[in-house]
PDB file with SEQRES, HELIX, SHEET and CRYST1 records, atoms N, CA, C and O in Angstrom:
SEQRES   1 A   85  MET PRO GLN GLU ASN THR VAL ASP THR SER THR ASN VAL          
SEQRES   2 A   85  GLU PHE VAL THR GLU ILE MET GLU PHE SER ARG TYR GLY          
SEQRES   3 A   85  ALA LEU ALA GLN ALA PHE VAL ILE GLU ALA LEU ARG ARG          
SEQRES   4 A   85  TYR ALA PHE GLN VAL SER ILE ALA ASP PRO ASN ARG LEU          
SEQRES   5 A   85  ASP SER PRO GLY LEU SER GLY THR ALA TRP VAL ALA VAL          
SEQRES   6 A   85  GLY LYS GLU ILE ASP ALA LYS LEU ALA ALA LYS TYR GLY          
SEQRES   7 A   85  PRO HIS ARG THR ILE LYS SER                                  
HELIX    1 AA1 ASN A   12  GLU A   21  1                                  10    
HELIX    2 AA2 ALA A   27  SER A   45  1                                  19    
HELIX    3 AA3 PRO A   49  LEU A   52  1                                   4    
HELIX    4 AA4 GLY A   59  TYR A   77  1                                  19    
CRYST1    1.000    1.000    1.000  90.00  90.00  90.00 P 1           1          
ATOM      1  N   MET A   1     -29.629  -1.487   9.431  1.00  0.00           N  
ATOM      2  CA  MET A   1     -28.630  -1.791  10.427  1.00  0.00           C  
ATOM      3  C   MET A   1     -27.397  -0.934  10.143  1.00  0.00           C  
ATOM      4  O   MET A   1     -26.926  -0.897   9.006  1.00  0.00           O  
ATOM      5  N   PRO A   2     -26.862  -0.238  11.163  1.00  0.00           N  
ATOM      6  CA  PRO A   2     -25.679   0.597  10.931  1.00  0.00           C  
ATOM      7  C   PRO A   2     -24.468  -0.235  10.550  1.00  0.00           C  
ATOM      8  O   PRO A   2     -24.281  -1.358  11.017  1.00  0.00           O  
ATOM      9  N   GLN A   3     -23.654   0.350   9.689  1.00  0.00           N  
ATOM     10  CA  GLN A   3     -22.429  -0.321   9.256  1.00  0.00           C  
ATOM     11  C   GLN A   3     -21.367  -0.176  10.334  1.00  0.00           C  
ATOM     12  O   GLN A   3     -21.169   0.909  10.881  1.00  0.00           O  
ATOM     13  N   GLU A   4     -20.690  -1.272  10.637  1.00  0.00           N  
ATOM     14  CA  GLU A   4     -19.630  -1.243  11.640  1.00  0.00           C  
ATOM     15  C   GLU A   4     -18.406  -0.537  11.083  1.00  0.00           C  
ATOM     16  O   GLU A   4     -18.092  -0.642   9.897  1.00  0.00           O  
ATOM     17  N   ASN A   5     -17.724   0.182  11.960  1.00  0.00           N  
ATOM     18  CA  ASN A   5     -16.446   0.779  11.558  1.00  0.00           C  
ATOM     19  C   ASN A   5     -15.410  -0.318  11.503  1.00  0.00           C  
ATOM     20  O   ASN A   5     -15.222  -1.058  12.468  1.00  0.00           O  
ATOM     21  N   THR A   6     -14.741  -0.420  10.379  1.00  0.00           N  
ATOM     22  CA  THR A   6     -13.680  -1.413  10.249  1.00  0.00           C  
ATOM     23  C   THR A   6     -12.358  -0.684  10.071  1.00  0.00           C  
ATOM     24  O   THR A   6     -12.294   0.383   9.461  1.00  0.00           O  
ATOM     25  N   VAL A   7     -11.338  -1.266  10.600  1.00  0.00           N  
ATOM     26  CA  VAL A   7     -10.002  -0.696  10.496  1.00  0.00           C  
ATOM     27  C   VAL A   7      -9.281  -1.372   9.342  1.00  0.00           C  
ATOM     28  O   VAL A   7      -9.206  -2.599   9.270  1.00  0.00           O  
ATOM     29  N   ASP A   8      -8.752  -0.553   8.441  1.00  0.00           N  
ATOM     30  CA  ASP A   8      -7.982  -1.080   7.314  1.00  0.00           C  
ATOM     31  C   ASP A   8      -6.596  -1.442   7.831  1.00  0.00           C  
ATOM     32  O   ASP A   8      -5.858  -0.574   8.298  1.00  0.00           O  
ATOM     33  N   THR A   9      -6.249  -2.694   7.751  1.00  0.00           N  
ATOM     34  CA  THR A   9      -4.947  -3.143   8.253  1.00  0.00           C  
ATOM     35  C   THR A   9      -3.935  -3.364   7.137  1.00  0.00           C  
ATOM     36  O   THR A   9      -2.858  -3.911   7.369  1.00  0.00           O  
ATOM     37  N   SER A  10      -4.283  -2.939   5.927  1.00  0.00           N  
ATOM     38  CA  SER A  10      -3.342  -3.123   4.820  1.00  0.00           C  
ATOM     39  C   SER A  10      -2.136  -2.205   4.999  1.00  0.00           C  
ATOM     40  O   SER A  10      -2.221  -1.153   5.632  1.00  0.00           O  
ATOM     41  N   THR A  11      -1.017  -2.629   4.429  1.00  0.00           N  
ATOM     42  CA  THR A  11       0.178  -1.785   4.443  1.00  0.00           C  
ATOM     43  C   THR A  11       0.002  -0.667   3.426  1.00  0.00           C  
ATOM     44  O   THR A  11      -0.917  -0.716   2.608  1.00  0.00           O  
ATOM     45  N   ASN A  12       0.860   0.327   3.466  1.00  0.00           N  
ATOM     46  CA  ASN A  12       0.797   1.406   2.477  1.00  0.00           C  
ATOM     47  C   ASN A  12       0.987   0.861   1.067  1.00  0.00           C  
ATOM     48  O   ASN A  12       0.314   1.304   0.136  1.00  0.00           O  
ATOM     49  N   VAL A  13       1.896  -0.094   0.902  1.00  0.00           N  
ATOM     50  CA  VAL A  13       2.146  -0.683  -0.416  1.00  0.00           C  
ATOM     51  C   VAL A  13       0.897  -1.422  -0.898  1.00  0.00           C  
ATOM     52  O   VAL A  13       0.506  -1.285  -2.057  1.00  0.00           O  
ATOM     53  N   GLU A  14       0.281  -2.188  -0.033  1.00  0.00           N  
ATOM     54  CA  GLU A  14      -0.947  -2.900  -0.407  1.00  0.00           C  
ATOM     55  C   GLU A  14      -2.060  -1.929  -0.771  1.00  0.00           C  
ATOM     56  O   GLU A  14      -2.806  -2.160  -1.722  1.00  0.00           O  
ATOM     57  N   PHE A  15      -2.170  -0.841  -0.013  1.00  0.00           N  
ATOM     58  CA  PHE A  15      -3.213   0.149  -0.267  1.00  0.00           C  
ATOM     59  C   PHE A  15      -3.022   0.838  -1.617  1.00  0.00           C  
ATOM     60  O   PHE A  15      -3.976   0.989  -2.381  1.00  0.00           O  
ATOM     61  N   VAL A  16      -1.797   1.254  -1.909  1.00  0.00           N  
ATOM     62  CA  VAL A  16      -1.519   1.916  -3.197  1.00  0.00           C  
ATOM     63  C   VAL A  16      -1.719   0.926  -4.346  1.00  0.00           C  
ATOM     64  O   VAL A  16      -2.233   1.293  -5.402  1.00  0.00           O  
ATOM     65  N   THR A  17      -1.317  -0.311  -4.142  1.00  0.00           N  
ATOM     66  CA  THR A  17      -1.533  -1.344  -5.159  1.00  0.00           C  
ATOM     67  C   THR A  17      -3.024  -1.517  -5.432  1.00  0.00           C  
ATOM     68  O   THR A  17      -3.439  -1.640  -6.584  1.00  0.00           O  
ATOM     69  N   GLU A  18      -3.817  -1.527  -4.382  1.00  0.00           N  
ATOM     70  CA  GLU A  18      -5.273  -1.651  -4.556  1.00  0.00           C  
ATOM     71  C   GLU A  18      -5.825  -0.475  -5.359  1.00  0.00           C  
ATOM     72  O   GLU A  18      -6.647  -0.661  -6.257  1.00  0.00           O  
ATOM     73  N   ILE A  19      -5.372   0.729  -5.036  1.00  0.00           N  
ATOM     74  CA  ILE A  19      -5.824   1.909  -5.785  1.00  0.00           C  
ATOM     75  C   ILE A  19      -5.466   1.776  -7.260  1.00  0.00           C  
ATOM     76  O   ILE A  19      -6.285   2.072  -8.130  1.00  0.00           O  
ATOM     77  N   MET A  20      -4.250   1.332  -7.542  1.00  0.00           N  
ATOM     78  CA  MET A  20      -3.770   1.282  -8.917  1.00  0.00           C  
ATOM     79  C   MET A  20      -4.306   0.090  -9.707  1.00  0.00           C  
ATOM     80  O   MET A  20      -4.432   0.179 -10.928  1.00  0.00           O  
ATOM     81  N   GLU A  21      -4.621  -1.007  -9.055  1.00  0.00           N  
ATOM     82  CA  GLU A  21      -5.017  -2.211  -9.784  1.00  0.00           C  
ATOM     83  C   GLU A  21      -6.514  -2.515  -9.762  1.00  0.00           C  
ATOM     84  O   GLU A  21      -7.001  -3.287 -10.588  1.00  0.00           O  
ATOM     85  N   PHE A  22      -7.236  -1.920  -8.836  1.00  0.00           N  
ATOM     86  CA  PHE A  22      -8.636  -2.299  -8.705  1.00  0.00           C  
ATOM     87  C   PHE A  22      -9.574  -1.103  -8.751  1.00  0.00           C  
ATOM     88  O   PHE A  22     -10.507  -1.009  -7.954  1.00  0.00           O  
ATOM     89  N   SER A  23      -9.329  -0.199  -9.675  1.00  0.00           N  
ATOM     90  CA  SER A  23     -10.197   0.957  -9.864  1.00  0.00           C  
ATOM     91  C   SER A  23     -11.240   0.653 -10.926  1.00  0.00           C  
ATOM     92  O   SER A  23     -10.968  -0.056 -11.895  1.00  0.00           O  
ATOM     93  N   ARG A  24     -12.416   1.186 -10.738  1.00  0.00           N  
ATOM     94  CA  ARG A  24     -13.438   1.021 -11.787  1.00  0.00           C  
ATOM     95  C   ARG A  24     -13.077   1.819 -13.036  1.00  0.00           C  
ATOM     96  O   ARG A  24     -13.710   1.669 -14.081  1.00  0.00           O  
ATOM     97  N   TYR A  25     -12.057   2.668 -12.923  1.00  0.00           N  
ATOM     98  CA  TYR A  25     -11.593   3.452 -14.072  1.00  0.00           C  
ATOM     99  C   TYR A  25     -10.369   2.838 -14.734  1.00  0.00           C  
ATOM    100  O   TYR A  25      -9.766   3.453 -15.614  1.00  0.00           O  
ATOM    101  N   GLY A  26     -10.003   1.648 -14.327  1.00  0.00           N  
ATOM    102  CA  GLY A  26      -8.914   0.913 -14.960  1.00  0.00           C  
ATOM    103  C   GLY A  26      -7.583   1.643 -14.875  1.00  0.00           C  
ATOM    104  O   GLY A  26      -7.224   2.200 -13.838  1.00  0.00           O  
ATOM    105  N   ALA A  27      -6.864   1.628 -15.986  1.00  0.00           N  
ATOM    106  CA  ALA A  27      -5.511   2.189 -16.027  1.00  0.00           C  
ATOM    107  C   ALA A  27      -5.490   3.697 -15.796  1.00  0.00           C  
ATOM    108  O   ALA A  27      -4.435   4.256 -15.495  1.00  0.00           O  
ATOM    109  N   LEU A  28      -6.624   4.359 -15.931  1.00  0.00           N  
ATOM    110  CA  LEU A  28      -6.671   5.796 -15.660  1.00  0.00           C  
ATOM    111  C   LEU A  28      -6.278   6.080 -14.208  1.00  0.00           C  
ATOM    112  O   LEU A  28      -5.685   7.119 -13.921  1.00  0.00           O  
ATOM    113  N   ALA A  29      -6.599   5.177 -13.307  1.00  0.00           N  
ATOM    114  CA  ALA A  29      -6.205   5.337 -11.907  1.00  0.00           C  
ATOM    115  C   ALA A  29      -4.685   5.307 -11.776  1.00  0.00           C  
ATOM    116  O   ALA A  29      -4.116   6.044 -10.971  1.00  0.00           O  
ATOM    117  N   GLN A  30      -4.029   4.462 -12.563  1.00  0.00           N  
ATOM    118  CA  GLN A  30      -2.568   4.409 -12.522  1.00  0.00           C  
ATOM    119  C   GLN A  30      -1.978   5.719 -13.011  1.00  0.00           C  
ATOM    120  O   GLN A  30      -1.038   6.240 -12.409  1.00  0.00           O  
ATOM    121  N   ALA A  31      -2.518   6.255 -14.091  1.00  0.00           N  
ATOM    122  CA  ALA A  31      -2.036   7.542 -14.607  1.00  0.00           C  
ATOM    123  C   ALA A  31      -2.237   8.641 -13.563  1.00  0.00           C  
ATOM    124  O   ALA A  31      -1.385   9.516 -13.406  1.00  0.00           O  
ATOM    125  N   PHE A  32      -3.356   8.596 -12.856  1.00  0.00           N  
ATOM    126  CA  PHE A  32      -3.649   9.581 -11.820  1.00  0.00           C  
ATOM    127  C   PHE A  32      -2.611   9.520 -10.695  1.00  0.00           C  
ATOM    128  O   PHE A  32      -2.087  10.552 -10.277  1.00  0.00           O  
ATOM    129  N   VAL A  33      -2.320   8.325 -10.213  1.00  0.00           N  
ATOM    130  CA  VAL A  33      -1.358   8.156  -9.123  1.00  0.00           C  
ATOM    131  C   VAL A  33       0.031   8.596  -9.563  1.00  0.00           C  
ATOM    132  O   VAL A  33       0.720   9.293  -8.818  1.00  0.00           O  
ATOM    133  N   ILE A  34       0.452   8.203 -10.754  1.00  0.00           N  
ATOM    134  CA  ILE A  34       1.781   8.600 -11.244  1.00  0.00           C  
ATOM    135  C   ILE A  34       1.858  10.118 -11.396  1.00  0.00           C  
ATOM    136  O   ILE A  34       2.860  10.726 -11.020  1.00  0.00           O  
ATOM    137  N   GLU A  35       0.817  10.733 -11.940  1.00  0.00           N  
ATOM    138  CA  GLU A  35       0.813  12.190 -12.105  1.00  0.00           C  
ATOM    139  C   GLU A  35       0.864  12.891 -10.750  1.00  0.00           C  
ATOM    140  O   GLU A  35       1.563  13.892 -10.594  1.00  0.00           O  
ATOM    141  N   ALA A  36       0.133  12.372  -9.780  1.00  0.00           N  
ATOM    142  CA  ALA A  36       0.165  12.953  -8.433  1.00  0.00           C  
ATOM    143  C   ALA A  36       1.570  12.841  -7.838  1.00  0.00           C  
ATOM    144  O   ALA A  36       2.069  13.794  -7.240  1.00  0.00           O  
ATOM    145  N   LEU A  37       2.200  11.693  -8.000  1.00  0.00           N  
ATOM    146  CA  LEU A  37       3.572  11.511  -7.520  1.00  0.00           C  
ATOM    147  C   LEU A  37       4.519  12.485  -8.205  1.00  0.00           C  
ATOM    148  O   LEU A  37       5.354  13.110  -7.552  1.00  0.00           O  
ATOM    149  N   ARG A  38       4.388  12.613  -9.528  1.00  0.00           N  
ATOM    150  CA  ARG A  38       5.269  13.513 -10.276  1.00  0.00           C  
ATOM    151  C   ARG A  38       5.142  14.949  -9.779  1.00  0.00           C  
ATOM    152  O   ARG A  38       6.143  15.622  -9.535  1.00  0.00           O  
ATOM    153  N   ARG A  39       3.911  15.406  -9.633  1.00  0.00           N  
ATOM    154  CA  ARG A  39       3.694  16.794  -9.214  1.00  0.00           C  
ATOM    155  C   ARG A  39       4.200  17.049  -7.800  1.00  0.00           C  
ATOM    156  O   ARG A  39       4.881  18.043  -7.548  1.00  0.00           O  
ATOM    157  N   TYR A  40       3.865  16.147  -6.878  1.00  0.00           N  
ATOM    158  CA  TYR A  40       4.253  16.366  -5.492  1.00  0.00           C  
ATOM    159  C   TYR A  40       5.764  16.215  -5.311  1.00  0.00           C  
ATOM    160  O   TYR A  40       6.387  17.018  -4.617  1.00  0.00           O  
ATOM    161  N   ALA A  41       6.348  15.205  -5.921  1.00  0.00           N  
ATOM    162  CA  ALA A  41       7.800  15.016  -5.798  1.00  0.00           C  
ATOM    163  C   ALA A  41       8.543  16.229  -6.349  1.00  0.00           C  
ATOM    164  O   ALA A  41       9.523  16.678  -5.755  1.00  0.00           O  
ATOM    165  N   PHE A  42       8.086  16.761  -7.474  1.00  0.00           N  
ATOM    166  CA  PHE A  42       8.726  17.937  -8.056  1.00  0.00           C  
ATOM    167  C   PHE A  42       8.605  19.138  -7.116  1.00  0.00           C  
ATOM    168  O   PHE A  42       9.592  19.832  -6.870  1.00  0.00           O  
ATOM    169  N   GLN A  43       7.416  19.384  -6.598  1.00  0.00           N  
ATOM    170  CA  GLN A  43       7.207  20.527  -5.700  1.00  0.00           C  
ATOM    171  C   GLN A  43       8.068  20.414  -4.447  1.00  0.00           C  
ATOM    172  O   GLN A  43       8.651  21.403  -4.003  1.00  0.00           O  
ATOM    173  N   VAL A  44       8.150  19.230  -3.882  1.00  0.00           N  
ATOM    174  CA  VAL A  44       8.977  19.035  -2.687  1.00  0.00           C  
ATOM    175  C   VAL A  44      10.456  19.186  -3.034  1.00  0.00           C  
ATOM    176  O   VAL A  44      11.220  19.750  -2.251  1.00  0.00           O  
ATOM    177  N   SER A  45      10.865  18.688  -4.202  1.00  0.00           N  
ATOM    178  CA  SER A  45      12.287  18.732  -4.572  1.00  0.00           C  
ATOM    179  C   SER A  45      12.818  20.148  -4.727  1.00  0.00           C  
ATOM    180  O   SER A  45      14.020  20.369  -4.584  1.00  0.00           O  
ATOM    181  N   ILE A  46      11.953  21.109  -5.016  1.00  0.00           N  
ATOM    182  CA  ILE A  46      12.394  22.497  -5.198  1.00  0.00           C  
ATOM    183  C   ILE A  46      12.055  23.380  -3.992  1.00  0.00           C  
ATOM    184  O   ILE A  46      12.303  24.586  -4.013  1.00  0.00           O  
ATOM    185  N   ALA A  47      11.493  22.781  -2.951  1.00  0.00           N  
ATOM    186  CA  ALA A  47      11.094  23.548  -1.767  1.00  0.00           C  
ATOM    187  C   ALA A  47      12.289  23.919  -0.898  1.00  0.00           C  
ATOM    188  O   ALA A  47      13.343  23.285  -0.953  1.00  0.00           O  
ATOM    189  N   ASP A  48      12.099  24.948  -0.106  1.00  0.00           N  
ATOM    190  CA  ASP A  48      13.091  25.341   0.895  1.00  0.00           C  
ATOM    191  C   ASP A  48      12.936  24.385   2.081  1.00  0.00           C  
ATOM    192  O   ASP A  48      11.881  24.363   2.715  1.00  0.00           O  
ATOM    193  N   PRO A  49      13.962  23.600   2.388  1.00  0.00           N  
ATOM    194  CA  PRO A  49      13.854  22.625   3.484  1.00  0.00           C  
ATOM    195  C   PRO A  49      13.455  23.248   4.818  1.00  0.00           C  
ATOM    196  O   PRO A  49      12.770  22.611   5.618  1.00  0.00           O  
ATOM    197  N   ASN A  50      13.874  24.477   5.060  1.00  0.00           N  
ATOM    198  CA  ASN A  50      13.534  25.144   6.320  1.00  0.00           C  
ATOM    199  C   ASN A  50      12.026  25.350   6.472  1.00  0.00           C  
ATOM    200  O   ASN A  50      11.511  25.354   7.590  1.00  0.00           O  
ATOM    201  N   ARG A  51      11.330  25.517   5.373  1.00  0.00           N  
ATOM    202  CA  ARG A  51       9.885  25.718   5.427  1.00  0.00           C  
ATOM    203  C   ARG A  51       9.135  24.416   5.689  1.00  0.00           C  
ATOM    204  O   ARG A  51       7.957  24.437   6.045  1.00  0.00           O  
ATOM    205  N   LEU A  52       9.811  23.292   5.513  1.00  0.00           N  
ATOM    206  CA  LEU A  52       9.170  21.996   5.716  1.00  0.00           C  
ATOM    207  C   LEU A  52       9.513  21.375   7.070  1.00  0.00           C  
ATOM    208  O   LEU A  52       8.944  20.353   7.452  1.00  0.00           O  
ATOM    209  N   ASP A  53      10.442  21.995   7.788  1.00  0.00           N  
ATOM    210  CA  ASP A  53      10.827  21.472   9.104  1.00  0.00           C  
ATOM    211  C   ASP A  53       9.648  21.522  10.074  1.00  0.00           C  
ATOM    212  O   ASP A  53       8.874  22.480  10.084  1.00  0.00           O  
ATOM    213  N   SER A  54       9.528  20.497  10.871  1.00  0.00           N  
ATOM    214  CA  SER A  54       8.555  20.463  11.962  1.00  0.00           C  
ATOM    215  C   SER A  54       9.125  19.555  13.042  1.00  0.00           C  
ATOM    216  O   SER A  54      10.128  18.883  12.803  1.00  0.00           O  
ATOM    217  N   PRO A  55       8.518  19.515  14.221  1.00  0.00           N  
ATOM    218  CA  PRO A  55       9.062  18.667  15.282  1.00  0.00           C  
ATOM    219  C   PRO A  55       9.200  17.197  14.875  1.00  0.00           C  
ATOM    220  O   PRO A  55      10.106  16.513  15.352  1.00  0.00           O  
ATOM    221  N   GLY A  56       8.334  16.710  14.018  1.00  0.00           N  
ATOM    222  CA  GLY A  56       8.406  15.302  13.635  1.00  0.00           C  
ATOM    223  C   GLY A  56       8.942  15.044  12.250  1.00  0.00           C  
ATOM    224  O   GLY A  56       8.943  13.902  11.791  1.00  0.00           O  
ATOM    225  N   LEU A  57       9.409  16.103  11.557  1.00  0.00           N  
ATOM    226  CA  LEU A  57       9.834  15.934  10.179  1.00  0.00           C  
ATOM    227  C   LEU A  57      11.014  16.836   9.860  1.00  0.00           C  
ATOM    228  O   LEU A  57      10.972  18.041  10.107  1.00  0.00           O  
ATOM    229  N   SER A  58      12.057  16.248   9.315  1.00  0.00           N  
ATOM    230  CA  SER A  58      13.204  17.021   8.859  1.00  0.00           C  
ATOM    231  C   SER A  58      12.926  17.506   7.445  1.00  0.00           C  
ATOM    232  O   SER A  58      12.744  16.709   6.525  1.00  0.00           O  
ATOM    233  N   GLY A  59      12.894  18.824   7.287  1.00  0.00           N  
ATOM    234  CA  GLY A  59      12.682  19.385   5.957  1.00  0.00           C  
ATOM    235  C   GLY A  59      13.764  18.959   4.985  1.00  0.00           C  
ATOM    236  O   GLY A  59      13.488  18.725   3.808  1.00  0.00           O  
ATOM    237  N   THR A  60      14.990  18.856   5.466  1.00  0.00           N  
ATOM    238  CA  THR A  60      16.104  18.434   4.619  1.00  0.00           C  
ATOM    239  C   THR A  60      15.876  17.010   4.110  1.00  0.00           C  
ATOM    240  O   THR A  60      16.086  16.730   2.930  1.00  0.00           O  
ATOM    241  N   ALA A  61      15.453  16.123   4.989  1.00  0.00           N  
ATOM    242  CA  ALA A  61      15.181  14.741   4.585  1.00  0.00           C  
ATOM    243  C   ALA A  61      13.991  14.675   3.621  1.00  0.00           C  
ATOM    244  O   ALA A  61      14.004  13.902   2.663  1.00  0.00           O  
ATOM    245  N   TRP A  62      12.959  15.493   3.882  1.00  0.00           N  
ATOM    246  CA  TRP A  62      11.771  15.484   3.027  1.00  0.00           C  
ATOM    247  C   TRP A  62      12.128  15.947   1.616  1.00  0.00           C  
ATOM    248  O   TRP A  62      11.675  15.359   0.634  1.00  0.00           O  
ATOM    249  N   VAL A  63      12.937  16.997   1.517  1.00  0.00           N  
ATOM    250  CA  VAL A  63      13.375  17.485   0.201  1.00  0.00           C  
ATOM    251  C   VAL A  63      14.248  16.426  -0.475  1.00  0.00           C  
ATOM    252  O   VAL A  63      14.140  16.217  -1.683  1.00  0.00           O  
ATOM    253  N   ALA A  64      15.098  15.768   0.281  1.00  0.00           N  
ATOM    254  CA  ALA A  64      15.967  14.736  -0.292  1.00  0.00           C  
ATOM    255  C   ALA A  64      15.144  13.580  -0.863  1.00  0.00           C  
ATOM    256  O   ALA A  64      15.438  13.095  -1.956  1.00  0.00           O  
ATOM    257  N   VAL A  65      14.126  13.140  -0.144  1.00  0.00           N  
ATOM    258  CA  VAL A  65      13.298  12.050  -0.669  1.00  0.00           C  
ATOM    259  C   VAL A  65      12.485  12.543  -1.864  1.00  0.00           C  
ATOM    260  O   VAL A  65      12.239  11.780  -2.798  1.00  0.00           O  
ATOM    261  N   GLY A  66      12.066  13.805  -1.846  1.00  0.00           N  
ATOM    262  CA  GLY A  66      11.374  14.378  -3.009  1.00  0.00           C  
ATOM    263  C   GLY A  66      12.267  14.364  -4.239  1.00  0.00           C  
ATOM    264  O   GLY A  66      11.815  14.035  -5.336  1.00  0.00           O  
ATOM    265  N   LYS A  67      13.534  14.722  -4.059  1.00  0.00           N  
ATOM    266  CA  LYS A  67      14.494  14.713  -5.171  1.00  0.00           C  
ATOM    267  C   LYS A  67      14.743  13.294  -5.674  1.00  0.00           C  
ATOM    268  O   LYS A  67      14.833  13.063  -6.880  1.00  0.00           O  
ATOM    269  N   GLU A  68      14.852  12.351  -4.749  1.00  0.00           N  
ATOM    270  CA  GLU A  68      15.076  10.956  -5.142  1.00  0.00           C  
ATOM    271  C   GLU A  68      13.902  10.416  -5.969  1.00  0.00           C  
ATOM    272  O   GLU A  68      14.100   9.805  -7.019  1.00  0.00           O  
ATOM    273  N   ILE A  69      12.699  10.647  -5.487  1.00  0.00           N  
ATOM    274  CA  ILE A  69      11.520  10.148  -6.204  1.00  0.00           C  
ATOM    275  C   ILE A  69      11.344  10.889  -7.522  1.00  0.00           C  
ATOM    276  O   ILE A  69      10.996  10.283  -8.536  1.00  0.00           O  
ATOM    277  N   ASP A  70      11.585  12.206  -7.512  1.00  0.00           N  
ATOM    278  CA  ASP A  70      11.488  12.990  -8.749  1.00  0.00           C  
ATOM    279  C   ASP A  70      12.475  12.469  -9.793  1.00  0.00           C  
ATOM    280  O   ASP A  70      12.131  12.363 -10.970  1.00  0.00           O  
ATOM    281  N   ALA A  71      13.691  12.147  -9.373  1.00  0.00           N  
ATOM    282  CA  ALA A  71      14.706  11.627 -10.302  1.00  0.00           C  
ATOM    283  C   ALA A  71      14.292  10.269 -10.872  1.00  0.00           C  
ATOM    284  O   ALA A  71      14.478  10.012 -12.062  1.00  0.00           O  
ATOM    285  N   LYS A  72      13.735   9.409 -10.033  1.00  0.00           N  
ATOM    286  CA  LYS A  72      13.283   8.099 -10.516  1.00  0.00           C  
ATOM    287  C   LYS A  72      12.138   8.244 -11.513  1.00  0.00           C  
ATOM    288  O   LYS A  72      12.101   7.551 -12.531  1.00  0.00           O  
ATOM    289  N   LEU A  73      11.212   9.139 -11.220  1.00  0.00           N  
ATOM    290  CA  LEU A  73      10.090   9.364 -12.137  1.00  0.00           C  
ATOM    291  C   LEU A  73      10.579   9.985 -13.444  1.00  0.00           C  
ATOM    292  O   LEU A  73      10.106   9.615 -14.519  1.00  0.00           O  
ATOM    293  N   ALA A  74      11.522  10.927 -13.359  1.00  0.00           N  
ATOM    294  CA  ALA A  74      12.069  11.561 -14.566  1.00  0.00           C  
ATOM    295  C   ALA A  74      12.808  10.546 -15.424  1.00  0.00           C  
ATOM    296  O   ALA A  74      12.737  10.600 -16.652  1.00  0.00           O  
ATOM    297  N   ALA A  75      13.519   9.620 -14.785  1.00  0.00           N  
ATOM    298  CA  ALA A  75      14.239   8.591 -15.540  1.00  0.00           C  
ATOM    299  C   ALA A  75      13.274   7.684 -16.290  1.00  0.00           C  
ATOM    300  O   ALA A  75      13.578   7.234 -17.394  1.00  0.00           O  
ATOM    301  N   LYS A  76      12.132   7.415 -15.709  1.00  0.00           N  
ATOM    302  CA  LYS A  76      11.162   6.520 -16.349  1.00  0.00           C  
ATOM    303  C   LYS A  76      10.259   7.258 -17.335  1.00  0.00           C  
ATOM    304  O   LYS A  76       9.993   6.750 -18.424  1.00  0.00           O  
ATOM    305  N   TYR A  77       9.785   8.447 -16.971  1.00  0.00           N  
ATOM    306  CA  TYR A  77       8.764   9.135 -17.767  1.00  0.00           C  
ATOM    307  C   TYR A  77       9.228  10.429 -18.421  1.00  0.00           C  
ATOM    308  O   TYR A  77       8.452  11.073 -19.127  1.00  0.00           O  
ATOM    309  N   GLY A  78      10.479  10.820 -18.198  1.00  0.00           N  
ATOM    310  CA  GLY A  78      10.957  12.097 -18.716  1.00  0.00           C  
ATOM    311  C   GLY A  78      10.809  13.164 -17.645  1.00  0.00           C  
ATOM    312  O   GLY A  78      10.116  12.954 -16.650  1.00  0.00           O  
ATOM    313  N   PRO A  79      11.451  14.302 -17.841  1.00  0.00           N  
ATOM    314  CA  PRO A  79      11.423  15.347 -16.817  1.00  0.00           C  
ATOM    315  C   PRO A  79      10.021  15.908 -16.612  1.00  0.00           C  
ATOM    316  O   PRO A  79       9.200  15.940 -17.529  1.00  0.00           O  
ATOM    317  N   HIS A  80       9.777  16.344 -15.393  1.00  0.00           N  
ATOM    318  CA  HIS A  80       8.498  16.948 -15.052  1.00  0.00           C  
ATOM    319  C   HIS A  80       8.377  18.292 -15.767  1.00  0.00           C  
ATOM    320  O   HIS A  80       9.334  19.065 -15.830  1.00  0.00           O  
ATOM    321  N   ARG A  81       7.215  18.549 -16.291  1.00  0.00           N  
ATOM    322  CA  ARG A  81       6.954  19.848 -16.933  1.00  0.00           C  
ATOM    323  C   ARG A  81       5.835  20.535 -16.204  1.00  0.00           C  
ATOM    324  O   ARG A  81       4.792  19.932 -15.949  1.00  0.00           O  
ATOM    325  N   THR A  82       6.034  21.785 -15.865  1.00  0.00           N  
ATOM    326  CA  THR A  82       4.970  22.528 -15.190  1.00  0.00           C  
ATOM    327  C   THR A  82       3.970  23.001 -16.224  1.00  0.00           C  
ATOM    328  O   THR A  82       4.318  23.281 -17.371  1.00  0.00           O  
ATOM    329  N   ILE A  83       2.730  23.083 -15.800  1.00  0.00           N  
ATOM    330  CA  ILE A  83       1.660  23.554 -16.678  1.00  0.00           C  
ATOM    331  C   ILE A  83       1.534  25.067 -16.479  1.00  0.00           C  
ATOM    332  O   ILE A  83       1.370  25.541 -15.355  1.00  0.00           O  
ATOM    333  N   LYS A  84       1.612  25.809 -17.569  1.00  0.00           N  
ATOM    334  CA  LYS A  84       1.493  27.268 -17.481  1.00  0.00           C  
ATOM    335  C   LYS A  84       0.054  27.648 -17.799  1.00  0.00           C  
ATOM    336  O   LYS A  84      -0.549  27.152 -18.751  1.00  0.00           O  
ATOM    337  N   SER A  85      -0.486  28.557 -16.960  1.00  0.00           N  
ATOM    338  CA  SER A  85      -1.865  28.989 -17.195  1.00  0.00           C  
ATOM    339  C   SER A  85      -1.945  30.094 -18.210  1.00  0.00           C  
ATOM    340  O   SER A  85      -3.037  30.570 -18.520  1.00  0.00           O  
TER     341      SER A  85                                                      
END                                                                             
């Protein structure tokens, strides 16, 4: 019998909480999410806002939120360090 398409009605907060708390990989999922946040927030915080502008998104606002999240993560976990190849 084919599986019915179901719509996930959880909020973004509920969804991220589910990812972080109910992974078969345990706390490793939390480390993954935090690392993803650190990397993306850092990249956005140093981006040129003009390159992020679009009809539905202010590049200036996106960079500002990237800086805010990057600062919060740095305060908790220390400054972001880039990996050199």
